[in-house]
C-alpha positions as CSV (number, residue, x, y, z in Angstrom):
1,M,-41.1,-9.7,45.3
2,V,-44.7,-8.8,44.5
3,L,-46.9,-7.5,47.3
4,R,-50.6,-6.8,47.4
5,K,-51.7,-3.3,48.4
6,E,-53.5,-3.6,51.7
7,A,-54.2,-1.1,54.5
8,A,-51.7,1.5,53.2
9,I,-52.5,5.1,53.8
10,D,-50.9,8.3,52.6
11,V,-49.3,10.7,55.0
12,A,-50.8,14.2,54.9
13,S,-47.6,16.1,54.8
14,D,-45.9,17.7,51.8
15,Q,-42.7,18.6,53.7
16,W,-39.4,17.1,52.3
17,A,-37.9,16.9,55.8
18,L,-38.5,13.7,57.8
19,R,-40.1,14.0,61.2
20,R,-38.0,11.2,62.5
21,A,-35.2,9.0,61.3
22,L,-35.9,6.1,58.9
23,W,-33.9,3.0,58.0
24,V,-33.6,1.6,54.4
25,I,-32.2,-1.8,53.4
26,Q,-29.2,-1.6,51.1
27,V,-28.3,-4.6,48.9
28,A,-25.1,-5.3,47.1
29,P,-26.0,-7.4,44.1
30,T,-22.4,-7.4,42.9
31,A,-19.1,-6.2,44.4
32,G,-18.9,-2.4,44.3
33,Q,-22.6,-1.8,43.7
34,S,-25.5,-1.2,46.0
35,T,-29.2,-0.5,45.6
36,L,-32.2,-0.2,47.9
37,L,-34.6,-3.1,48.6
38,Q,-37.9,-2.5,46.9
39,A,-41.4,-4.1,46.8
40,E,-43.8,-4.1,43.9
41,V,-47.4,-3.0,44.4
42,D,-49.9,-2.6,41.6
43,G,-47.1,-2.3,39.0
44,S,-45.1,0.3,40.8
45,T,-42.1,-0.3,43.0
46,Y,-41.6,1.2,46.5
47,V,-38.4,1.5,48.6
48,L,-38.8,-0.3,51.9
49,C,-38.3,2.0,54.9
50,F,-38.5,1.2,58.6
51,T,-39.0,3.2,61.7
52,S,-36.2,1.3,63.6
53,D,-33.0,-0.5,62.8
54,D,-34.4,-3.6,64.5
55,K,-37.4,-3.7,62.1
56,A,-35.1,-3.3,59.1
57,R,-32.8,-6.1,60.3
58,A,-35.9,-8.3,61.0
59,A,-37.1,-7.8,57.4
60,I,-33.6,-8.7,56.1
61,A,-33.7,-12.0,58.0
62,A,-37.4,-12.7,57.1
63,F,-36.8,-12.2,53.4
64,S,-33.4,-13.9,53.5
65,V,-31.8,-11.1,51.6
66,E,-28.1,-11.9,50.9
67,G,-25.6,-9.1,51.1
68,A,-28.0,-6.7,52.7
69,W,-27.6,-4.2,55.6
70,S,-29.7,-1.4,57.1
71,A,-28.7,2.2,56.7
72,Q,-30.2,5.2,58.6
73,V,-31.7,8.2,56.8
74,P,-31.4,10.9,59.4
75,E,-34.2,13.1,60.5
76,R,-34.4,16.3,58.4
77,R,-32.8,14.5,55.4
78,G,-36.0,13.7,53.6
79,F,-34.7,15.2,50.3
80,D,-31.9,12.6,50.3
81,L,-34.5,9.8,50.6
82,V,-36.5,11.3,47.7
83,A,-33.4,11.5,45.6
84,A,-32.5,7.9,46.4
85,V,-36.1,6.8,45.5
86,C,-35.8,8.5,42.1
87,Q,-32.3,7.1,41.5
88,V,-33.5,3.5,41.8
89,G,-36.7,4.3,39.7
90,A,-39.2,3.7,42.5
91,A,-42.5,5.5,42.8
92,G,-42.3,6.0,46.6
93,V,-41.7,4.5,50.0
94,M,-43.4,1.8,52.0
95,V,-42.9,2.0,55.7
96,D,-42.7,-0.9,58.2
97,L,-43.6,-3.7,55.9
98,D,-44.5,-6.8,58.0
99,P,-42.9,-9.8,56.2
100,A,-45.5,-12.1,57.7
101,T,-48.7,-10.3,56.7
102,R,-47.2,-8.3,53.7
103,R,-48.9,-5.2,55.1
104,C,-47.2,-1.9,55.8
105,A,-47.9,0.9,58.3
106,W,-48.2,3.4,55.4
107,S,-46.9,4.2,52.0
108,R,-46.4,7.4,50.0
109,R,-45.9,8.0,46.3
110,L,-43.0,10.5,46.0
111,T,-42.7,10.7,42.2
112,A,-45.2,12.0,39.7
113,L,-47.1,9.8,37.3
114,A,-45.9,10.4,33.7
């Protein structure tokens, strides 16, 4: 999936802790494996995150993602999210992507440019 970068803003916080819980979409491409659903913007990939389970489930349905489920990243566990972003090779997170408009509430690069 390739998305255009539109109306994304950076969050002005350098804390690793989340201020509220987020949900990610996990996908099992093959039995025994799972990864996080990502979107590509300007040559970089971003892990899709949502501010509610309902929004994550709506994205799963809208994108028709087979073998996907939502998983909560609890408040104050931001380091776990950053570690997961790095493990899948993504540059950052994109929050509340609207499947219809392909716009998100905000995005944040979490990894350094090499």
